[in-house]
C-alpha positions in Angstrom: -3.9 -15.6 6.9 -6.8 -14.9 9.2 -8.1 -11.4 9.2 -7.8 -9.6 12.5 -10.9 -8.7 14.5 -11.1 -4.9 14.6 -13.5 -2.3 16.2 -13.9 1.1 14.7 -14.3 3.8 17.4 -15.9 6.9 15.8 -18.3 6.8 12.9 -18.3 10.4 11.8 -17.5 11.7 8.3 -14.0 10.2 8.3 -15.0 7.1 10.2 -17.6 6.1 7.6 -14.8 6.1 5.0 -12.6 4.0 7.2 -15.4 1.5 7.9 -15.9 0.7 4.3 -12.2 -0.1 3.8 -11.9 -2.0 7.1 -14.8 -4.2 6.0 -12.8 -5.3 3.0 -9.4 -5.8 4.7 -10.2 -7.0 8.2 -13.0 -8.5 10.3 -14.8 -5.4 11.2 -16.9 -6.7 14.2 -17.8 -3.6 16.1 -18.7 0.1 15.5 -18.7 2.6 18.3 -20.6 5.8 17.6 -22.2 8.8 19.1 -25.9 9.4 19.6 -26.5 10.8 16.1 -29.7 9.5 14.5 -28.0 10.0 11.1 -25.1 7.8 12.1 -27.3 5.1 13.5 -29.4 5.1 10.3 -26.2 4.9 8.2 -25.0 1.9 10.2 -28.3 0.1 9.8 -28.2 0.7 6.1 -24.5 -0.1 5.4 -23.5 -2.5 8.3 -26.8 -4.2 9.4 -24.9 -7.3 10.6 -22.2 -5.5 12.5 -22.5 -4.9 16.3 -22.7 -1.3 17.2 -23.1 0.7 20.3 -22.3 4.1 21.9 -20.8 2.3 24.9 -17.0 2.2 24.4 -16.6 -0.2 27.4 -18.4 -2.9 25.4 -15.5 -3.0 23.0 -12.8 -2.8 25.6 -14.4 -5.7 27.6 -14.5 -7.9 24.5 -11.2 -9.9 24.5 -11.9 -11.2 21.0 -11.3 -7.7 19.6 -7.6 -7.5 19.2 -7.3 -4.1 17.5 -9.1 -0.8 17.3 -9.2 2.0 14.8 -9.8 5.4 16.5 -11.4 8.2 14.5 -12.7 10.4 17.2 -12.0 14.2 17.9 -8.3 14.9 18.5 -8.9 15.9 22.2 -10.1 12.3 22.9 -7.2 10.5 21.1 -4.9 10.1 24.0 -7.3 8.8 26.6 -9.0 6.2 24.2 -5.7 5.0 22.7 -4.0 4.6 26.0 -6.9 2.6 27.4 -6.9 0.4 24.3 -3.2 -0.3 24.6 -3.4 -1.1 28.3 -6.0 -3.7 27.4 -3.7 -5.3 24.9 -5.3 -4.0 21.7 -3.3 -2.8 18.6 -4.2 0.8 17.7 -4.5 2.7 14.4 -5.0 6.2 15.6 -6.1 9.0 13.3 -3.7 11.9 12.9 -2.2 13.8 14.6 -2.4 11.1 17.4 -2.7 13.5 20.3 -2.6 17.1 21.3 1.1 17.3 22.1 4.3 15.2 21.8 4.2 14.2 25.5 1.0 12.3 24.9 2.6 10.4 22.1 5.6 9.6 24.2 3.3 7.8 26.6 1.5 5.9 23.9 4.8 4.9 22.3 6.1 3.5 25.6 2.9 1.6 26.3 2.8 0.0 22.9 6.5 -0.9 23.1 6.0 -2.4 26.6 3.1 -4.6 25.4 4.6 -5.4 22.0 1.6 -3.9 20.2 1.2 -2.0 16.9 0.7 1.7 17.2 0.1 3.3 13.8 -0.9 6.9 13.2 -3.2 7.7 10.3 -1.2 9.8 7.8 -2.7 8.2 4.7 -1.0 10.4 2.1 2.3 8.8 3.0 1.1 5.6 1.4 0.8 7.1 -2.1 2.4 4.9 -4.8 3.0 8.0 -6.9 4.9 9.6 -4.0 7.0 6.5 -3.7 7.9 6.6 -7.4 9.0 10.2 -7.1 11.0 9.3 -3.9 12.8 6.6 -5.8 13.4 8.9 -8.8 15.0 11.6 -6.7 16.9 9.2 -4.4 20.4 10.6 -3.7 19.5 13.9 -5.4 19.3 17.2 -3.6 15.8 18.7 -3.3 16.2 22.4 -3.9 12.6 23.4 -3.3 9.3 21.7 -2.6 5.9 23.4 -2.5 2.6 22.1 -1.1 -0.8 23.5 -2.3 -4.0 22.2 -0.8 -7.3 23.8 -1.7 -10.5 22.2 -0.4 -13.8 23.0 1.1 -14.7 22.2 4.7 -13.1 20.5 7.7 -13.8 23.6 9.9 -13.9 22.0 13.4 -10.2 22.1 13.9 -7.5 24.6 13.0 -6.1 23.9 9.5 -2.5 23.7 10.9 -3.5 20.7 13.1 -6.0 19.2 10.7 -4.5 19.7 7.3 -0.9 21.1 7.4 0.2 18.1 9.4 -0.5 15.9 6.4 1.8 18.0 4.2 4.6 17.8 6.9 4.1 14.0 6.9 4.8 14.0 3.1 7.9 16.2 3.6 9.2 13.7 6.3 8.7 10.7 3.9 10.9 12.6 1.5 13.6 13.0 4.1 12.9 16.6 5.0 13.1 16.7 8.8 13.8 19.2 11.6 12.0 22.1 9.8 13.1 25.6 10.6 10.1 27.9 10.5 10.8 31.0 8.5 7.4 32.7 8.1 3.8 32.0 9.0 0.6 33.8 8.1 -3.1 33.0 8.4 -6.1 34.9 7.2 -9.2 35.3 9.4 -12.5 34.6 7.8 -15.9 33.1 8.4 -14.2 29.9 9.6 -11.2 31.6 11.2 -8.7 31.0 9.8 -9.7 30.2 6.2 -6.2 30.1 4.7 -2.6 29.6 6.0 0.9 30.1 4.5 4.1 28.6 5.9 7.7 29.1 4.7 10.2 26.7 6.1 13.6 25.1 5.5 15.1 21.7 6.0 18.8 22.1 5.7 19.2 23.9 2.4 15.8 22.8 1.0 13.2 25.6 0.8 9.7 24.5 1.6 6.4 26.4 1.2 3.0 25.3 2.3 -0.4 26.8 1.4 -3.7 25.7 2.7 -7.0 27.1 1.5 -10.0 25.4 3.1 -12.7 27.6 1.6 -11.9 26.9 -2.1 -14.7 25.4 -4.2 -12.1 24.1 -6.7 -10.4 21.3 -4.8 -6.7 20.5 -5.5 -3.9 18.9 -3.6 -0.6 19.4 -5.4 3.0 18.8 -4.4 5.8 20.2 -6.6 9.3 19.0 -6.1 12.4 20.6 -7.7 15.5 18.5 -7.7 18.6 18.8 -10.0 16.8 21.6 -11.9 13.9 19.4 -12.8 10.3 19.6 -11.5 8.2 16.7 -10.5 4.5 17.0 -9.6 2.2 14.8 -7.6 -1.5 15.7 -7.9 -3.3 13.7 -5.3 -6.8 12.2 -5.8 -6.5 9.1 -8.0 -5.4 6.5 -5.4 -7.3 4.8 -2.6 -4.9 5.8 0.2 -7.2 4.8 3.0 -7.2 1.3 1.7 -3.4 1.3 1.5 -3.2 2.6 5.1 -5.6 -0.1 6.4 -3.7 -2.8 4.5 -0.5 -1.7 6.1 -2.0 -1.8 9.6 -3.5 -5.3 9.0 -0.1 -6.5 7.7 1.7 -5.2 10.8 -0.7 -7.0 13.1 -0.5 -10.2 11.2 3.3 -10.2 10.7 4.0 -8.6 14.0 6.2 -5.9 12.3 6.5 -2.2 13.1 4.1 0.0 11.2 5.3 2.3 8.4 4.0 5.4 10.2 4.6 4.9 13.9 4.2 6.9 17.0 7.7 8.4 16.8 7.0 9.7 13.2 3.8 11.4 14.5 5.5 12.8 17.6 8.1 14.5 15.4 5.3 16.1 13.4 3.7 17.5 16.6 7.1 18.8 17.6 7.2 20.8 14.4 3.7 22.0 14.9 4.6 23.4 18.3 7.1 25.7 16.5 4.4 27.3 14.3 2.9 30.5 15.8 -0.7 29.7 14.7 -3.8 31.0 16.5 -4.9 28.4 18.9 -8.3 29.9 19.7 
């Protein structure tokens, strides 16, 4: 089956990772970037034969490009994605997919109207290990689940919007929806905030989240207690970006709904709106 022609919009830290996987799974024919000399040099070194420009309109005017992957700052997600959909291009939009649920409502409707794929980039939901745990605990009650994510960096955006949303996406895949917020705390630091804690419930399931983005000892651990037995998923061994890209390409080729669609992302943003985190 022919690989879809795709443009990557945004070649920052995350976009560079996406570019390498897109090049293996799709026909990556365009890179849209900012004016950074480092980025331009990186493109010359890694993708010397791929068209690149800082002019987004060049991609939008190219009818041969049927799909775009958007890895730009969150505040730009809605405008770029809506323009792409209106021009008939499938969209893989980095999480969270917008600044509020209302933006996603509009994107969902536009994609539906034009019969296009709108996938949101929650790559941890593609973990094979997570799927194995999900199958193992099928029809069992989850008594408690805890999320611990310790890492260094990603300071541009509040950790609730940039990191905690990933943990909520994992909870959703496990069937834990409509979270009731019990308690939220965050600690101010050099990067303000440096750490966040969230206690929540989904039905009778107790859920705890802990994000530490100043740790020098990285770890992403999910611990699930069901029927008195603990199961753990320590993330890091799987190429989840590749799995996400493959899923997007398959949806385009087979004209099937994506695994993580706009509605899934909208529900995460609705949960985020319940959390009293500092927005400044």
